[in-house]
DSSP file (Angstrom, degrees, kcal/mol; ACC not computed):
  #  RESIDUE AA STRUCTURE BP1 BP2  ACC     N-H-->O    O-->H-N    N-H-->O    O-->H-N    TCO  KAPPA ALPHA  PHI   PSI    X-CA   Y-CA   Z-CA
    1    1 A A     >        0   0    0      0, 0.0     4,-2.0     0, 0.0     5,-0.1   0.000 360.0 360.0 360.0 -46.1    4.5  -53.6   81.4
    2    2 A L  H  >  +     0   0    0      1,-0.2     4,-2.7     2,-0.2     5,-0.2   0.908 360.0  53.2 -66.0 -40.7    5.8  -56.8   79.8
    3    3 A D  H  > S+     0   0    0      1,-0.2     4,-2.9     2,-0.2     5,-0.2   0.904 108.2  50.5 -60.2 -41.1    9.0  -56.5   81.7
    4    4 A Q  H  > S+     0   0    0      2,-0.2     4,-2.2     1,-0.2    -1,-0.2   0.899 110.4  49.8 -63.9 -40.1    7.2  -56.2   85.0
    5    5 A L  H  X S+     0   0    0     -4,-2.0     4,-0.9     2,-0.2    -2,-0.2   0.928 113.4  45.6 -63.5 -44.9    5.1  -59.3   84.2
    6    6 A L  H >< S+     0   0    0     -4,-2.7     3,-0.6     1,-0.2     4,-0.4   0.910 112.7  49.9 -65.7 -42.1    8.2  -61.2   83.3
    7    7 A I  H >< S+     0   0    0     -4,-2.9     3,-1.4     1,-0.3    -1,-0.2   0.877 105.4  57.6 -64.3 -36.8   10.1  -60.0   86.4
    8    8 A A  H 3< S+     0   0    0     -4,-2.2     4,-0.3     1,-0.3    -1,-0.3   0.782 104.9  52.8 -62.7 -25.7    7.1  -61.0   88.5
    9    9 A Q  T <X S+     0   0    0     -4,-0.9     4,-2.2    -3,-0.6     3,-0.4   0.544  82.1  94.6 -85.9  -7.8    7.5  -64.5   87.2
   10   10 A L  H <> S+     0   0    0     -3,-1.4     4,-2.7    -4,-0.4     5,-0.3   0.887  80.9  52.8 -55.6 -45.4   11.2  -64.8   88.1
   11   11 A P  H  > S+     0   0    0      0, 0.0     4,-2.3     0, 0.0    -1,-0.2   0.906 111.5  47.3 -58.7 -38.1   10.5  -66.5   91.5
   12   12 A Q  H  > S+     0   0    0     -3,-0.4     4,-2.5    -4,-0.3    -2,-0.2   0.885 110.5  52.2 -68.4 -37.6    8.4  -69.2   89.7
   13   13 A I  H  X S+     0   0    0     -4,-2.2     4,-2.3     2,-0.2    -1,-0.2   0.932 111.9  45.7 -62.8 -45.2   11.1  -69.6   87.1
   14   14 A V  H  X S+     0   0    0     -4,-2.7     4,-2.7     2,-0.2    -2,-0.2   0.898 111.3  53.3 -64.8 -40.0   13.8  -70.1   89.8
   15   15 A K  H  X S+     0   0    0     -4,-2.3     4,-1.6    -5,-0.3    -2,-0.2   0.919 110.2  47.2 -60.7 -43.6   11.5  -72.5   91.6
   16   16 A E  H  X S+     0   0    0     -4,-2.5     4,-0.7     2,-0.2    -1,-0.2   0.896 111.8  50.2 -65.7 -40.1   11.0  -74.6   88.5
   17   17 A A  H >< S+     0   0    0     -4,-2.3     3,-1.0     1,-0.2     4,-0.2   0.905 110.8  49.7 -63.8 -40.0   14.7  -74.6   87.8
   18   18 A A  H >< S+     0   0    0     -4,-2.7     3,-2.2     1,-0.2     4,-0.5   0.805  96.9  70.7 -67.9 -28.8   15.3  -75.8   91.4
   19   19 A G  H >< S+     0   0    0     -4,-1.6     3,-1.1     1,-0.3    -1,-0.2   0.783  86.3  67.2 -58.6 -26.6   12.7  -78.5   90.9
   20   20 A G  T << S+     0   0    0     -3,-1.0    -1,-0.3    -4,-0.7    -2,-0.2   0.729  98.5  52.0 -66.3 -20.3   15.2  -80.2   88.7
   21   21 A L  T X  S+     0   0    0     -3,-2.2     3,-2.6    -4,-0.2    -1,-0.2   0.554  79.9 120.9 -90.1  -9.0   17.4  -80.8   91.7
   22   22 A A  T <  S+     0   0    0     -3,-1.1     3,-0.1    -4,-0.5    -3,-0.0  -0.346  87.6   5.8 -59.3 127.0   14.6  -82.3   93.7
   23   23 A G  T 3  S+     0   0    0      1,-0.3    -1,-0.3    -2,-0.1     2,-0.2   0.436  97.9 139.1  79.9  -1.1   15.6  -85.8   94.7
   24   24 A A    <   -     0   0    0     -3,-2.6     2,-1.1     1,-0.1    -1,-0.3  -0.487  58.2-126.7 -75.9 146.6   19.1  -85.3   93.3
   25   25 A N        +     0   0    0     -2,-0.2     2,-0.5    -3,-0.1    -1,-0.1  -0.776  41.9 172.1 -93.6  93.0   22.0  -86.7   95.3
   26   26 A V        -     0   0    0     -2,-1.1     2,-0.6    -5,-0.1    -3,-0.0  -0.896  21.3-155.7-110.5 128.7   24.1  -83.5   95.5
   27   27 A S        -     0   0    0     -2,-0.5     2,-0.7     2,-0.0    -2,-0.0  -0.908   3.5-161.7-103.6 124.6   27.3  -83.3   97.7
   28   28 A I        +     0   0    0     -2,-0.6     3,-0.5     1,-0.1     7,-0.1  -0.922  10.1 179.1-106.8 114.0   28.3  -79.9   98.8
   29   29 A L  S    S+     0   0    0     -2,-0.7    -1,-0.1     1,-0.2    -2,-0.0   0.588  73.5  52.5 -93.5 -11.4   31.9  -80.0   99.9
   30   30 A N  S >> S-     0   0    0      1,-0.3     3,-1.1     2,-0.0     4,-1.0  -0.070  92.3-140.5-120.2  35.6   32.4  -76.3  100.8
   31   31 A G  H 3> S+     0   0    0     -3,-0.5     4,-2.1     1,-0.2    -1,-0.3  -0.083  73.9   0.5  56.2-134.2   29.5  -75.7  103.2
   32   32 A A  H 3> S+     0   0    0      1,-0.2     4,-2.5     2,-0.2    -1,-0.2   0.828 131.7  57.9 -62.0 -33.5   27.5  -72.5  103.2
   33   33 A D  H <> S+     0   0    0     -3,-1.1     4,-2.1     2,-0.2    -1,-0.2   0.925 107.9  46.7 -62.3 -43.3   29.7  -71.2  100.3
   34   34 A G  H  X S+     0   0    0     -4,-1.0     4,-2.1    -3,-0.3    -2,-0.2   0.900 111.6  50.3 -65.2 -41.5   28.7  -74.2   98.1
   35   35 A L  H  X S+     0   0    0     -4,-2.1     4,-2.4     1,-0.2    -1,-0.2   0.904 110.3  50.7 -63.7 -40.6   25.0  -73.8   99.0
   36   36 A G  H  X S+     0   0    0     -4,-2.5     4,-2.7     1,-0.2    -2,-0.2   0.875 108.1  53.0 -63.2 -37.9   25.2  -70.1   98.1
   37   37 A E  H  X S+     0   0    0     -4,-2.1     4,-2.2     2,-0.2    -2,-0.2   0.890 108.9  49.0 -65.5 -39.2   26.8  -71.0   94.8
   38   38 A I  H  X S+     0   0    0     -4,-2.1     4,-2.2     2,-0.2    -2,-0.2   0.941 112.9  47.3 -64.5 -46.4   24.0  -73.4   94.0
   39   39 A A  H  X S+     0   0    0     -4,-2.4     4,-2.2     1,-0.2    -2,-0.2   0.917 112.6  49.3 -61.3 -43.0   21.4  -70.8   94.9
   40   40 A A  H  X S+     0   0    0     -4,-2.7     4,-2.5     1,-0.2    -1,-0.2   0.888 109.3  53.0 -64.0 -37.9   23.2  -68.1   92.8
   41   41 A G  H  X S+     0   0    0     -4,-2.2     4,-2.3     2,-0.2    -1,-0.2   0.892 108.3  50.0 -63.2 -40.1   23.4  -70.6   89.9
   42   42 A L  H  X S+     0   0    0     -4,-2.2     4,-2.3     2,-0.2    -2,-0.2   0.914 111.7  47.4 -65.5 -42.4   19.6  -71.2   90.0
   43   43 A V  H  X S+     0   0    0     -4,-2.2     4,-2.5     2,-0.2    -2,-0.2   0.905 110.8  52.7 -64.6 -40.0   18.9  -67.4   90.1
   44   44 A S  H  X S+     0   0    0     -4,-2.5     4,-2.2     2,-0.2    -2,-0.2   0.904 108.9  49.5 -61.3 -41.7   21.4  -67.0   87.2
   45   45 A Q  H  X S+     0   0    0     -4,-2.3     4,-2.6     2,-0.2    -1,-0.2   0.915 110.1  51.6 -62.4 -42.4   19.5  -69.7   85.2
   46   46 A G  H  X S+     0   0    0     -4,-2.3     4,-2.6     1,-0.2    -2,-0.2   0.910 110.1  48.2 -60.9 -42.6   16.2  -67.9   86.0
   47   47 A L  H  X S+     0   0    0     -4,-2.5     4,-2.5     2,-0.2    -1,-0.2   0.874 110.7  51.6 -66.4 -36.5   17.6  -64.6   84.7
   48   48 A T  H  X S+     0   0    0     -4,-2.2     4,-2.3     2,-0.2    -2,-0.2   0.926 111.6  46.6 -64.7 -44.1   18.9  -66.3   81.6
   49   49 A I  H  X S+     0   0    0     -4,-2.6     4,-2.6     2,-0.2     5,-0.2   0.926 111.8  52.0 -62.0 -44.7   15.5  -67.8   80.9
   50   50 A L  H  X S+     0   0    0     -4,-2.6     4,-2.5     1,-0.2    -2,-0.2   0.914 110.5  47.6 -58.2 -45.1   13.8  -64.5   81.6
   51   51 A E  H  X S+     0   0    0     -4,-2.5     4,-2.5     2,-0.2    -1,-0.2   0.891 111.4  50.7 -65.7 -39.4   16.1  -62.7   79.1
   52   52 A N  H  X S+     0   0    0     -4,-2.3     4,-2.3     2,-0.2    -2,-0.2   0.898 111.4  47.7 -65.3 -39.7   15.5  -65.4   76.5
   53   53 A V  H  X S+     0   0    0     -4,-2.6     4,-2.6     2,-0.2     5,-0.2   0.923 111.2  51.3 -64.7 -43.6   11.7  -65.0   76.9
   54   54 A R  H  X S+     0   0    0     -4,-2.5     4,-2.0     1,-0.2    -2,-0.2   0.918 111.5  47.1 -60.0 -44.1   12.0  -61.3   76.7
   55   55 A R  H  X S+     0   0    0     -4,-2.5     4,-0.7     1,-0.2    -1,-0.2   0.901 112.2  50.7 -64.4 -40.1   14.0  -61.6   73.5
   56   56 A G  H  < S+     0   0    0     -4,-2.3     3,-0.5     1,-0.2    -2,-0.2   0.887 110.9  47.8 -65.2 -39.6   11.5  -64.0   72.0
   57   57 A V  H  < S+     0   0    0     -4,-2.6    -1,-0.2     1,-0.2    -2,-0.2   0.869 116.2  43.9 -68.9 -36.0    8.5  -61.8   72.8
   58   58 A N  H  < S+     0   0    0     -4,-2.0    -1,-0.2    -5,-0.2    -2,-0.2   0.485  90.3 114.9 -88.2  -2.5   10.2  -58.8   71.3
   59   59 A A  S  < S-     0   0    0     -4,-0.7     3,-0.1    -3,-0.5    -3,-0.0  -0.293  77.3 -99.3 -68.8 151.7   11.5  -60.6   68.2
   60   60 A A        -     0   0    0      1,-0.1    -1,-0.1     9,-0.0    -2,-0.0  -0.414  49.7 -95.9 -65.7 145.5   10.2  -59.7   64.8
   61   61 A P        -     0   0    0      0, 0.0    -1,-0.1     0, 0.0    10,-0.1  -0.300  41.0-109.7 -64.5 148.4    7.5  -62.1   63.6
   62   62 A A        -     0   0    0      7,-0.1     8,-3.3    -3,-0.1     2,-0.3  -0.376  31.0-117.1 -73.1 156.3    8.5  -64.9   61.3
   63   63 A N  B     -A   69   0A   0      6,-0.3    -1,-0.1     1,-0.1     2,-0.0  -0.697  21.5-130.5 -94.0 148.5    7.5  -64.9   57.7
   64   64 A D    >   -     0   0    0      4,-2.7     3,-2.1    -2,-0.3    -1,-0.1  -0.174  45.5 -78.5 -83.0-173.2    5.3  -67.5   56.1
   65   65 A D  T 3  S+     0   0    0      1,-0.3    -1,-0.1     2,-0.1    -2,-0.0   0.740 132.6  52.4 -61.5 -23.6    6.1  -69.3   52.9
   66   66 A N  T 3  S-     0   0    0      2,-0.2    -1,-0.3     3,-0.0    -3,-0.0   0.396 119.9-106.5 -93.0   2.7    5.1  -66.3   50.8
   67   67 A G  S <  S+     0   0    0     -3,-2.1    -2,-0.1     1,-0.3     3,-0.0   0.506  75.8 138.2  85.5   4.0    7.3  -63.9   52.7
   68   68 A T        -     0   0    0      1,-0.1    -4,-2.7    -5,-0.0    -1,-0.3  -0.692  61.8-109.2 -84.4 131.6    4.3  -62.3   54.5
   69   69 A P  B     -A   63   0A   0      0, 0.0    -6,-0.3     0, 0.0     2,-0.2  -0.353  33.3-128.8 -59.5 135.8    4.9  -61.6   58.3
   70   70 A Q        -     0   0    0     -8,-3.3     2,-0.5    -6,-0.0    -8,-0.0  -0.592  14.6-133.2 -83.8 148.7    2.9  -64.0   60.4
   71   71 A K        -     0   0    0     -2,-0.2     2,-0.1   -10,-0.1    -1,-0.0  -0.895  18.1-146.5-104.7 129.7    0.7  -62.6   63.2
   72   72 A G        -     0   0    0     -2,-0.5    -1,-0.0     1,-0.1     0, 0.0  -0.327  19.6-121.5 -86.3 173.7    0.9  -64.2   66.6
   73   73 A N        -     0   0    0      2,-0.2     3,-0.1    -2,-0.1    -1,-0.1   0.311  50.0-108.2 -97.6   8.4   -1.9  -64.5   69.1
   74   74 A G  S    S+     0   0    0      1,-0.3     2,-0.3   -17,-0.0    -2,-0.0   0.506  83.1 118.7  81.3   2.5    0.0  -62.6   71.8
   75   75 A Q        -     0   0    0      1,-0.0    -1,-0.3   -18,-0.0    -2,-0.2  -0.780  67.5-115.8-105.0 148.1    0.6  -65.7   73.9
   76   76 A L        -     0   0    0     -2,-0.3   -23,-0.0     1,-0.1    -1,-0.0  -0.503  42.5 -97.6 -73.9 147.9    3.9  -67.2   74.8
   77   77 A P              0   0    0      0, 0.0    -1,-0.1     0, 0.0     0, 0.0  -0.345 360.0 360.0 -64.8 149.7    4.6  -70.6   73.3
   78   78 A A              0   0    0     -3,-0.1    -2,-0.0    -2,-0.0     0, 0.0   0.466 360.0 360.0 -76.6 360.0    3.9  -73.5   75.7
């Protein structure tokens, strides 16, 4: 269920990663191949972010100063 939710967010993650290129002066010297490489790079970044979020959600809770596991609120950090 969580994996499906995260995968459903992948297009938005890629869109946000691509937003960093908005207004950038990028020269593509190898035509369609170069454009494809940029798109593939953005998807790769999105998948990396997705995997990091998945690992963070599935990580064991941190301990407080007394060594007691902390309980989260079930929400992802902002």
